[in-house]
Steps between C-alpha positions, in 0.01 A plus 500: 500500500420596855330248715155584633627495857696815427185714469318612810158448350552126442417252768767257612255217412475615140879543491557136594233383258668715226840343567352150474330580169807680364750225579274215380424701185870523424531125550210437264668709229818293544305173476316608186826492304663223702214255440496552125880462491473184708234357266677593177863434592506254792203290389552563124144614449351724234246775451208261527616394847535865601139556388377203709695632800338842470158338466557296814599820687171681424257208466396506873385860456260392229374181665491597868515880520134569573476224761826594672378860532186388681697268729759764590221745587389249771827495693771720650735601225834537680534123581405419139782723375755345734405142413500560123833684510658205684337261253639692201846497654481123554373433146776708337755333726399165350637604162871533588464200733365279220771632269771416757370141523474466124121448500383835357282444195261719303186324635626548858574867430150540351340354818709722728410816307131403493502467880705820526241683290223371728679626810564831331131533411402455867774737616394766248139480610601555859777758454317734261198513728726546807624846398178678608568371853845651504425854379200735518270534201646835399852355481418193287622654173834605653542160658442318170728752325782403742434133432499563126832686533655204671363272226645727229840488663478119509405487135804710411764350728373141522588376149845661519565339842368172366750512217786539748374223729443258211859562383647457850297225660281368219127516433382235755672666796380844385145379566603440860550876544127549426413234757693696767319823406161336573627391842600863559150611398341248739713641786396856418129409493529303824643811665183705433373475853328840514254442214137472597344205326167327569526148628320394185227606263261226611309374196121501519494246222661157534566212272557495124181689428589765759845539345347539154271769634798687648682478165185637335485783754857599411423505124179693560688757699756554221251512214194628690426835658827540687639749248781262394344361181623756249856487630487117503391489134762755398763294681394181319536685165842631611612144578395398148742759359765396748467135395568601141802704608648219713475257209651729240773716661776237506455360147440857370833604656696198373350447156372844398756726669795251500588576863745292697413351841719764667314781325162353584604454867587866518168589340315310772713667768379837366140374542575429864639849542184635345288310749711638785457853364123449466464363852701796634282750313164327554398692810574836336315396183202396711494831689507686168257287294302310762482121527296458182712744304822331608376158384373636168834680449695181566289290261552765234871493578508128432339554160761765423781272615395218267463749213861606560606134495342480152722786384808295588449291185540813284850590622828321429541170686738461789548761770273754328212255501580401855489866607154556350368173640645600844317833475174317447574264787586797722157652427323169555689436823417851626132441425488174695691654793258794507173308464518207739502688830196708393306196382575308821413791728173564312397135526598465868340827604165390358515139622405391856758294689300175477508521117860615443651165412209402278515826312874469441493136394193546277678768301840323494346173387299656218795715389713189469221324314520781244873438463451126447238557228663793318863381497465217247277717281763769504768253390282373212426856385865594509593200284219573259513882472840601645636642824435865419138445406429304814676759718284765332197297617643514854519878479128507406413272789688723750326806357164325550593424863562870564184609318279271711601712801547840331144502353337450837467669841800289615730772373396722794555230772726587793603286797571729798 
């Protein structure tokens, strides 16, 4: 896809920021597969260890997210982004180094990923709230759509590239590629000299009590009279359905549809293509339906996509089932690619600069709390009632997420 710097209406600052996000996103997609291969093959782990590794990756968002948002709102965000990118590169670099010296163990890997997740939390809080300083309010949706497009390309190409790297240099050294992408991102952010940024958002409140009050202010903004509450609740419900889907898709494909790993890999590649298509179309959809209409349409599209996935169990197994499952994944990917830029632009357009990081981390932390709570319940329900019945429940949850917005004035919202 074309880089942002090729369009005259994009600032050179956003172009460099985009390249940093795009390249590091590709590295993250590579590491996602490389780390699991490293754990399962090199360290002879199992599914339980993979679960603990994933928990370590997202645990900082649950434990520290609200506090980190308040802290990031106190300081300049560009230095935070540079420092955390370098920290992530160094932490990932420890993995192949420990492997080379024969001291890489599962507990060590767990500690590295926990620290990596913490650095990522801080970086996310700073980078998401930095975009409004790079582009005008009216261009926020387009800016996020471009970032979503880069993410979709990474989701599609990353796993395939990871497979090649793992075969050629092995899983531990494949992780080193991701470390280098974070260094590239740090260089890109460091080059953003023309961005106006306050010296700091000086806190009026100090100490632990003052920090708690700032965290409270962020939560009050999201769920108070800011206009974000209905979207926040709908998003929490959406993440409940997504948690069910993430737990069930792989076992459903293997045990219900009898797919091979190759077939399932191609199915997930189609989902990435759907996300790229959705990100490419998101601006046009928003112009046609408005911000609220685009988000409602995308949530409805997710419900439709999961319903199509259910149909896959009614066709012959093998490539026919894979094709139907891929059609559902394409629809779901399109919905996610379409929705995110509109949700982000709506939130950021309504939120003052001094609350941007707190708003983002409040929502991200609570969304991940939903995943942590719902995921084990989804697994138990699938074992008790079956994959199809539990996926049908996910369809109902996604429909509910869309109705929360559709049956309210939110459907007429536009961000201009």
